[in-house]
C-alpha positions in Angstrom: 20.7 -9.1 -15.8 17.7 -10.6 -14.0 14.4 -10.3 -15.9 11.2 -9.8 -13.8 8.0 -9.9 -15.9 5.4 -7.8 -14.2 1.9 -9.4 -13.9 -1.0 -8.2 -16.0 -2.6 -6.9 -12.9 -0.3 -4.8 -10.9 -2.0 -4.8 -7.5 -1.6 -6.4 -4.0 -2.7 -9.8 -5.1 0.1 -10.1 -7.6 2.8 -8.2 -5.7 5.1 -11.1 -4.7 6.3 -11.7 -8.3 7.6 -8.1 -8.2 9.1 -8.6 -4.7 11.0 -11.7 -6.0 13.4 -9.2 -7.7 14.9 -8.8 -4.3 16.2 -12.4 -4.4 18.6 -11.4 -7.2 22.3 -11.2 -6.2 23.3 -7.7 -5.1 25.6 -7.3 -8.0 23.0 -8.3 -10.6 21.0 -5.7 -12.4 17.2 -6.1 -12.6 14.9 -5.4 -15.5 11.2 -5.1 -14.8 9.3 -5.8 -18.0 5.9 -4.1 -17.8 5.1 -4.4 -21.5 1.9 -6.4 -20.9 0.6 -4.7 -17.8 -3.2 -4.1 -18.2 -4.2 -2.9 -14.8 -2.5 -1.0 -12.0 -3.7 0.4 -8.6 -2.0 2.4 -5.8 -0.6 -0.7 -4.1 1.0 -1.9 -7.3 2.5 1.5 -8.2 3.9 2.3 -4.8 5.0 -1.3 -4.4 7.0 -1.1 -7.6 8.6 2.1 -6.3 9.5 0.4 -3.0 11.1 -2.6 -4.6 12.9 -0.4 -7.1 14.2 1.8 -4.3 15.4 -1.2 -2.3 17.3 -2.5 -5.4 18.6 1.0 -6.0 20.1 1.1 -2.5 22.3 -1.9 -3.3 24.6 -0.2 -5.8 25.3 2.5 -8.4 23.2 1.0 -11.3 19.5 1.8 -11.5 17.1 -1.1 -12.0 15.5 -0.8 -15.5 11.7 -0.6 -16.1 10.1 -1.2 -19.4 6.8 0.7 -19.4 3.4 -0.7 -20.4 2.4 -0.7 -24.1 -1.2 -0.1 -23.1 -1.7 3.7 -23.5 -4.6 3.9 -20.9 -2.4 2.2 -18.3 0.6 4.5 -19.1 -1.7 7.6 -19.0 -3.1 6.5 -15.6 0.5 6.0 -14.2 1.3 9.5 -15.4 -1.9 10.9 -13.8 -1.0 9.3 -10.5 2.4 11.0 -10.6 4.3 7.7 -10.9 7.0 8.9 -13.3 7.9 11.9 -11.1 8.8 9.4 -8.3 10.2 6.7 -10.6 12.7 8.7 -12.5 15.3 8.8 -9.7 14.8 5.1 -9.0 14.6 3.4 -12.5 16.1 3.7 -15.9 12.8 4.0 -17.8 12.3 2.6 -21.3 9.4 3.1 -23.8 5.8 3.9 -23.1 3.8 7.1 -22.9 4.7 9.3 -20.0 2.0 12.0 -20.2 -1.5 11.9 -18.9 -4.3 12.5 -21.3 -6.5 15.4 -20.3 -9.7 14.1 -18.7 -12.7 15.4 -16.8 -13.4 14.8 -13.1 -10.9 12.4 -11.6 -11.6 9.6 -9.2 -8.1 9.9 -7.8 -8.4 10.7 -4.1 -4.6 11.2 -3.7 -1.9 10.9 -6.3 1.4 9.3 -5.3 2.7 11.6 -2.6 6.1 11.4 -0.8 5.9 11.5 3.0 9.1 12.8 4.5 8.0 15.2 7.2 5.0 16.2 9.3 4.4 19.0 6.8 3.8 16.3 4.2 1.3 14.6 6.4 -0.7 17.8 6.8 -0.6 18.3 3.1 -2.0 14.8 2.5 -4.8 15.3 4.9 -5.7 18.7 3.4 -5.7 17.3 -0.1 -8.0 14.4 0.9 -10.3 16.7 2.8 -10.6 18.8 -0.3 -11.2 16.1 -2.9 -11.6 12.7 -1.2 -14.5 13.6 1.1 -16.7 14.4 -1.9 -16.0 11.1 -3.5 -16.6 9.2 -0.3 -19.9 10.8 0.5 -21.3 11.0 -3.1 -20.0 7.8 -4.6 -19.4 5.5 -1.7 -22.4 6.7 0.4 -20.3 7.3 3.5 -21.9 9.6 6.1 -20.0 12.8 6.5 -18.7 11.9 9.9 -17.3 8.6 8.7 -15.9 10.2 5.6 -13.8 12.5 7.8 -12.5 9.4 9.7 -11.0 8.4 6.4 -8.7 11.4 6.8 -7.9 10.2 10.3 -6.8 6.8 8.9 -4.5 8.4 6.3 -3.1 10.8 8.8 -2.3 8.0 11.3 -0.6 5.8 8.7 1.5 8.7 7.4 2.5 9.8 10.9 3.7 6.2 11.5 6.1 6.6 8.6 7.6 9.7 10.2 7.6 8.4 13.8 8.4 4.7 13.4 10.0 4.0 10.1 12.8 6.5 10.6 12.7 7.2 6.8 10.4 8.5 4.2 7.7 6.7 2.3 4.8 7.1 -0.1 1.0 7.2 0.0 -1.7 7.1 -2.7 -5.5 6.4 -2.9 -7.9 5.8 -5.7 -11.6 5.1 -6.3 -12.5 2.1 -8.5 -15.6 0.1 -9.7 -15.0 -3.5 -8.8 -17.6 -5.1 -11.1 -16.4 -8.7 -10.9 -14.8 -9.0 -7.6 -17.3 -7.2 -5.4 -19.9 -5.6 -7.7 -19.5 -2.2 -6.1 -17.3 0.8 -5.8 -14.2 0.7 -3.6 -11.4 3.0 -2.4 -7.9 1.6 -2.3 -5.3 3.1 -0.1 -1.6 2.2 -0.1 1.0 3.5 2.3 4.6 2.2 2.2 8.1 2.9 3.6 11.4 1.2 3.6 12.2 1.9 7.2 13.1 -0.3 10.2 10.0 -2.4 10.0 7.9 -4.0 12.8 10.4 -6.6 14.0 13.1 -4.0 14.6 10.7 -1.4 16.0 9.1 -3.7 18.6 12.2 -5.7 19.5 13.3 -3.6 22.5 10.0 -4.1 24.3 8.8 -7.5 23.1 11.5 -9.7 21.6 12.4 -11.2 25.0 8.9 -12.8 25.0 10.0 -14.8 21.9 13.5 -15.9 22.7 13.8 -18.3 19.9 11.1 -17.1 17.5 11.2 -13.3 17.2 10.4 -13.2 13.5 8.7 -10.7 11.1 5.5 -12.8 11.5 5.7 -12.8 15.3 6.2 -9.0 15.3 3.2 -8.5 13.0 1.0 -10.7 15.1 2.1 -9.0 18.3 1.2 -5.5 16.8 -1.8 -6.4 14.6 -3.6 -9.1 16.6 -2.6 -8.3 20.2 -2.1 -4.5 20.1 1.5 -4.5 21.4 3.4 -1.4 20.7 7.0 -0.2 21.2 5.8 1.9 24.2 5.7 0.8 27.8 2.9 3.2 28.6 -0.6 1.7 28.2 -2.7 3.3 25.5 0.2 4.7 23.5 0.8 3.6 19.9 -2.7 2.1 19.4 -3.1 3.6 15.9 -3.2 0.2 14.1 -5.9 -1.1 16.4 -8.0 2.0 15.7 -7.5 1.7 12.0 -8.5 -2.0 12.1 -11.7 -1.2 13.9 -12.7 1.5 11.4 -11.9 -0.8 8.4 -13.8 -3.7 9.9 -16.8 -1.4 10.6 -16.9 -0.5 7.0 -16.6 -4.1 5.8 -13.1 -3.5 4.4 -9.8 -5.3 4.2 -6.4 -4.2 5.7 -3.1 -5.9 5.3 0.4 -5.1 6.5 3.6 -6.6 4.9 6.8 -6.1 6.8 10.1 -7.9 6.2 9.3 -11.4 5.0 5.7 -11.7 6.3 2.2 -10.2 5.7 -0.8 -10.2 8.0 -4.4 -9.2 7.1 -7.9 -8.9 8.4 -9.9 -10.8 5.7 -13.6 -9.9 5.2 -16.2 -12.3 3.9 -15.8 -11.1 0.3 -12.1 -11.9 0.2 -10.5 -15.4 0.2 -6.9 -14.3 0.9 -4.7 -15.8 3.7 -4.6 -14.2 7.1 -0.9 -14.7 7.6 1.9 -15.3 5.0 5.5 -16.1 5.9 8.8 -16.6 4.1 8.1 -13.9 1.5 11.0 -12.1 -0.2 12.5 -9.7 2.3 11.5 -6.1 1.8 12.5 -3.5 4.5 9.9 -1.4 6.3 6.1 -1.7 6.1 3.7 -1.9 3.2 0.0 -1.3 4.1 -3.0 -1.9 1.8 -6.6 -1.0 2.6 -9.7 -1.6 0.6 -12.9 0.3 1.7 -16.1 -0.8 -0.1 -19.0 1.5 -0.8 -21.8 1.4 1.8 -25.0 -0.4 0.9 -28.1 0.8 2.8 -29.5 -2.7 3.2 -26.5 -4.2 5.0 -23.9 -3.2 7.6 -21.3 -5.6 6.3 -20.2 -6.5 2.8 -21.8 -9.8 1.8 -19.8 -12.6 0.3 -19.3 -12.2 -3.4 -17.5 -14.2 -6.1 -13.9 -13.2 -6.6 -12.6 -11.8 -9.8 
């Protein structure tokens, strides 16, 4: 059995140690040890589901997951609906699996499966009901721009249905980043295990890269140059519209697909723009961070990292 010790912070910055589980031989069972996890966010939770599902697809044995000992973390995972989605994927061990009753929640959207257009509509309705209040009252977004948040989620969820050729997950949460940014943020994660960017764009663009059509090349083609799988100009420009909105709000967006990740990196973040040779994970994994608006500035100023 291959042991994967989960990082103390289960988020995008520390996702690759989780993804390394995919390097295990197909016939070797994987145990994720989350005993000492102290922090989780939507990207970390959905990312763990995605890696677990990819391992689950290899054979009859479920990967095992040892749950965090920290009761607050376990309660949050339950509140986000993690265990409902994890039970068919993992053999779960230990830990608390119930959410403690609390008052008002900062969860914009619990982990939600996206398998149909009806699911997309349900996601948007849910966010319009709960998320718009958080965006306007806590992140100081104007009403019109808060509604564009729903447009972002809808576009990303539609991509799962139309491009991935499989289902996926979406989740979003509001946090207070005291050390990293010294303001409130919304984190959005949308992931699938579908065909991915390289396969989706190959029929229309692979011939331009006869010797170098890689995951990184496909991501750059879509993310940086706006290439789509469609021949008609103007079709499939959802990613570019999302990038513009996130940049306008001083946020960060990244897309991981296959063995590469690409990102728009704002001044407050010191992450790389492009990463290659990562452990291969099918489909696409998208992470977005939207900071609270500050009246005195249009863009997020540089701040010490956490």
